[in-house]
N, C-alpha and C positions, 0 to 999 in steps of 0.2 A: 285675733288682731289681724293686721294687714298681711300676714303670711311671711314672717321674718325670714325663715329659712336660714338662720344663722348657725345651725348645727346640722351636720350631716345626719340624715334621718335615722340611720341604723348603725349601731355599734361603734360610734366614734369614740376616740380616746384623746384626740390630739390637742384640742384647744386648751385644755386645762394646763398644759405645760407652760403657758404664758405666765402662770403664777410665779414660776421660778426663773424663766428665761429673761424676762424683760419685755420690751415692746409696749404696746398700748396699755396693757394692764399690769405690767411687771413692776417689781419693786427694786430691780437691779439697775435701773436706768440712771447711771451716775456719770456718764461721760462718753463721748463718741471718739472712736479711733477711726481715722480715715485711711483706707488702704492707698497704695501708690497709684492705683488706677482710678481713684475717685475723681469725679468731676461734678460740677453743679448740675450739668445736664443729665447725668446718670441718676441722680438722687431722686427718688419718688417723693411726692409731697408729704406723705405721712411717715416717712422713715424717721425714727427718733433714736435717741441715745440707747443703744443696745448694750447688752452685757455678755461678753463672751464667757466669763466664769460660769454663769448659769447654764448656758448652752452646752459648754464642754462637760459640765457635771452631769447633765441629763443624758448626754450621749454615752456615759458610763453607767449611770444609775438605772436607766430604763432597761437595757439588756441584762444588767445584774439582777434586777427585780424579776424579770421574766425567768431567768435561769434558777433563781431562788425558788420561785413557785413550782417550776418543773421538778426540782429536787425534793422539796418538802412534801409534795403531793404523793410521792411514792415511798416516803419514809414512814416508819411505824408511828411516831408521835404526831406527825402531820401538823406541826405548830407553825402558824403563820408568822409569828414573831420570834420563833426560835431559829437557831442556826441549822443549816442543812446537815444531813448526816455525814456527808463527805463533799469534798471539792473535786469535781472530775478533772482529770488531766487531759493534756492535748490528744492523747491516744483515744480518749472517749469522745471528745468533741469533734475532732477533725476526721472526716472520712471523705475521700474523693468520690466514693460511690454515692454517698448521701448528697454531696454537692451536685453531682450529675443528676440524681433523682429530682432534686429541687429545681434545677434549671430545666429539666424535662417538663416538670409541672408548670412552670412559668411559660414555657414554649407552647404547651398544649392549650393553656388558657389564652395565650396570644393568638393562636390559630383560630380558636372559637370566636375571638373578638373580631377577626378579619372576615368571618363568614357573613353572607348577606343577612342584614338585620330586618326584623319585622317593621321597623320604623327608624328613621333618621331624624333626630331633633336638633334644633338650633339652640346654642347657648345664649348667655346674656351678651349684650352689646359690649364690645371691648373699647379701649381708648381710641383706637383708630376707626371706630364706628362699624367695624366688621363683626360678624358672628361666626363662631366655629360650629361645625356640624359633628354630631356624636351618634354612633350606632346604638340603638336601644335593643340589645340582644343578650343582656346579662342572664335573664331567666332561661333563655335558649341555651346558654353555656352551662347552666346548672343542670338542665335536663340531659344535655349531651354527655356531660361528665358522669351523671348517674347511670346512663345507659352503658357508657364505656366501662365504668367500674364494675357494673353488674356483669357484663360479659367477661371481664377479666377474672372476677371471682369465680364465675362458673367454669372458667378455663383453668382454675387452680391457683390464682393469685392469692397469697397468704396475707390478706388485709389485716388479719388479727395480729400480725407481727409489727404493724405500724407503731403501736405504743412504745416498743423497744427502741424505735429509731428517733424518738422525739428530741432527745438532746442533740445528736449530731445534725438533725434536720433544722432545729432552731439555730444552731451555730451557723449552718450554711445560709439560712435566711438572714441572719444578722450580718454576716460577712457580705452577702449580696447587697443588703441595704446600704452598707458603708460604701462599697465600690460604686454602686449605682448612683448614690448621692454625690460622690466625687465627680462622676461623669456629667451629671446634671449641672453641677456647679461650674465645671469647665465650659459646658455648652452655653450656660447663661452669660459667661464673660464676653461672648461675641454676639449675644442677642441684642436687637435694637432696644432702645429705651422704652418704646411703647409695649414691649413684650414682658417687661419686668413686673414683678408683684409689688404691691404697696409696702408690705412689711419686711420683705427679705432683701431689700436693696439699701442696706444701712452703711456699707463701707467697712464693716467689721467682718473679715472672712469667716471666722468661726460661727458667728451669729447667722450670717447669710447662708453658710453651708447647712446649718441646722434647720433654718426656717425655709430656705429655698428662694433663689433669686428670680427665676423665671416663672411666670404665672401658668402658662400652658405649654410646657415643653413637648414638642412633637417632632416626629420624622414622617414627612408626608402627612397622611391623614391619621397616623397612629398617635393617639394622645396618651402619653405615659401616666399622667396623673389620674385621668379618668379611668384608664385601664386598671390601675392598682387600687383605686378607691374601693371597689366592690368585688372584683373578680377573684384574684388568686387567694386573698386572705379569707374572705367570707366562705367561699366554696371549700377552701382548705380546712377551715374550722369544722364544717359539716363532715368532711371526710375523716378528720382525726377523731371526731366523736364516733363515727361509724366503726372505725378501727378499734376503738376502746370497747364499744359494745360487742364486737365480734370476739375480741380477746376474752371478755368476761364470759361469753357463751362457751368458749373453749375451756376456760378454767372451771366453770361452775355448772356447765350443762345447759344453762339458759340465761339470757340477760335478766337482770333484776327489774322490777317494776320502776324503781327509781331511775335506773339507767335509761329505760324506755322513755320516761317522762322528760328527762333532760335532753335526750336526742330529739324527741318530737317537738318540744318547745323551741329549741334553738334552730331546728330545721325550718319551722314556721317563720321564725324571725328573719332568717337568711333568705328564704324564698320570697317573703314579703318585700325585703329590700331590693331584690333583683327584679321582681315583677314591677315595682314602682321606681325603677332605676332612673327614669327621666327626672324625678324630683331632686336628685342629687345635683342637677345642673344649676340650681338656684341657691345652693348652700355656700357658705363661706369657704369651705375646702376648695371648691371649684372656682368661685368668682373672685376670691380675695387672696387666699393663701398661695404662696409659692410652693413649688414641689422640691423639697429638700429632705434631709434626714428625718425630720419630725414625721412627715407623712409617709415617707418610704418605709421606715422601720415600723411605724404603727400599722400600716396596711399589710405589709408582707410578713412581719414577725410577731408583733404584739398581739394582733387579733387572733390568728389561728392557734398560737401556742399558749396564750393566756386566757382567752375566752372559753377554751375547752377545759378549764380547771375543774369544773364540777364533775365532768365525766372522768377526768383523770383521778380525782379523789375517790369516786365510787368504785373504780376498778380495784384500787388498792385498799379501800376501806368500805366494804359493802354495808349498806344500811337497810334494815327492815322497813318496809312501808306497806301499810294496810290499805285496802280499798277505800275506806271512809276518808282517811287523810289524803290519799291520792286524789279523790274526788274534789276535796276542798282546794287542793293545790291547782288542779285543772281549772276549777272555777276562777281562782285568782288570776291565773295566766290569761284566761279568756276575757276577764274584765279589763286587765291591763292592755291586752291587745285591742279590745274594742275601743278603749279611750285613745290609745296611741294611733290606731289607724283612722278612727273617726276624726280626730283633731287634725292630723296631717292631710287627710283627703279634703277636709273642709278648707284648710289653708290653701292647698294647691289649686283646688277648683276656683276659689275666690280670686287667686292671683292670676289665673289664666283668663277667667271670664266672670267678672262680677255680676253679669246679667244672667248667668246660669240659673235655671229654676231652683236648683238645690241650695243656692246661697243668696238668691236675689232678695228674699224676704228678711235677711239678717240685718240687724241694726248696726250702723257704722258711725264713726266720727271722722269728719273731714280733716285733712292736714294741709299745711302750707305747701307740701311737696306735690299736691294733687292726688295723692293716694288716700285710701280710706282705711281706718282701723276697725276691724271687727270687734264689736262689743257685746255680741250675743252669740248663741250657739255654744260650741266648746270653748271659744275664746272669751266668752263672757262668764264662764265658770271660774277659771283661773287664768293667769297670764301665760302660763306654759303648760297646757293640758297634755301635750305630747311628752313632756318630761315626766309628768305624773304617771302616764301609762307605761313609759319605759321603766320607771323605778318599780312599779308593781310587778312587771314581768321579770325584772332582775331578781326580785325576792322569790318569785315562784320558781325560778331556775335553781335556787340554792336550797330551798326547803326540802326537796327530796334527799338531800345529803344529811338530814337530821340536824340536831342542835348541839352535838357533843364536841364539834370542832369549829373554830372560827375560820379556818382556811377556805372552805367553799363559799364563804360570805365575802371574800375579798372583792369580788366583782361588785357586790351591792355597795360596800363601803367606798370603794374607789369611784364607782359610778355616781353615787350620791354627792361626793365631794366635787367631782367633775361638773355635774349638772348645776349644783348650787353656785359654784364659781362662774359657770357659763351664764347662768341666769342673771347674776349680778352684772356681768359684762354686757349682756344683752340690754339690760335696763339702762346702762350708761349710754350705749350707742343709740338706743331708740330715743332717749331724752335729747341727745344732741341733734338727732335727725328730725324728730317730730315736735320738739319743744312743748308748747302749751297743750297741744292735742294729746301728747303722751301723758302729761300730768292729769288731764281729764280722764284718759283711759285708766290710769292707776287709781283715780278716785272712784271710778265706776266699778273697777275690778280690783279690789284691794288685796286679794291673795295671789301669791306668786306661783306656787306649785301645788300645795296641799290645801284644799278648802278649809277655812276656819282654824288652820294651824300655822301655815307659813305662806 
């Protein structure tokens, strides 16, 4: 299709929370509370009745879920739906040293962000007709991090000790997300109306704190949302995986084949996201969503400490994996990546230049907006082929963990629910935007994600 870009291309979790919070797709929209600073001029056109109970509940539920997964992954039973073996006390969670380590990590990635970039890209046009500029150097940050960590390990850094620090580091990341979100909210109170996001300017302080009031909070050229979107969390995810692999090598003499596969698959995913970093500039996370607790916690805490769940599970629950099955899993991941990358590249190429020889021959449907909907190629197979590739890869990441436990499949279950909900939301938005052209596209491409099934 036209290249919707409604979902951040790699590893997002955030938009599904609208199912519980309220807003455009929420079921909590039962009435609006206007804060004392509310004025008609401040309210964005699509701010609607929000629900602070849903936002407040999620600010507790999401961190609680993350800590539950961290605790049960290291327990003997490793039950996804069971109680954790113990509840850690403040002496386990709070560590000034871990907070300093976490802030050092953020500072390091911020320093890499400020280095000269291989390219500087312009974002989408804003309300005031201006365009912000963004450094495209995420992959460079990944390479520099790898070199720095490699040198540190050679100098004696005990990276294998990182898994023992996950609980206090996760607590430090969560605390950072809360404080950072509060500072962002206070900054947004003095931001001009043109700088506010459509969804996070409701007048309900709790809802706006969660969703984020300001669209592109910056200090000079440093864009906080863009920085957090892919850098600290995704690269931190890879680093946690590596630490788990090294601790397994210390415990058992060599990393297991399953651990190698999980590390390799997820490194490919992160490297792909950072190599194609420019694509994130057209996603809803950047163009529509404010920067509040939802994105801050998701980027800084949920992604690194939850997406590394398979590697955490394998460290404490080693699984035998033979070469035949490993080959099948590798093939599955390759197919998923091929679909995911092919669909996203086709979408991005068409969005940038419909006359590009790689997409010029594709069949399209004209719309009243002047844009074209792709109805052949990847986007003629199903309406969301990138989602299909994502789900295939998610399953491939979990299969090395065997089938005796449900816990390592949490990502697959959660991601399926997220994408199915997101797909339904995409459908509603595209129908409003493209009208009859979208109905024709749905008639021509009847399957949403999985051909002949859904």
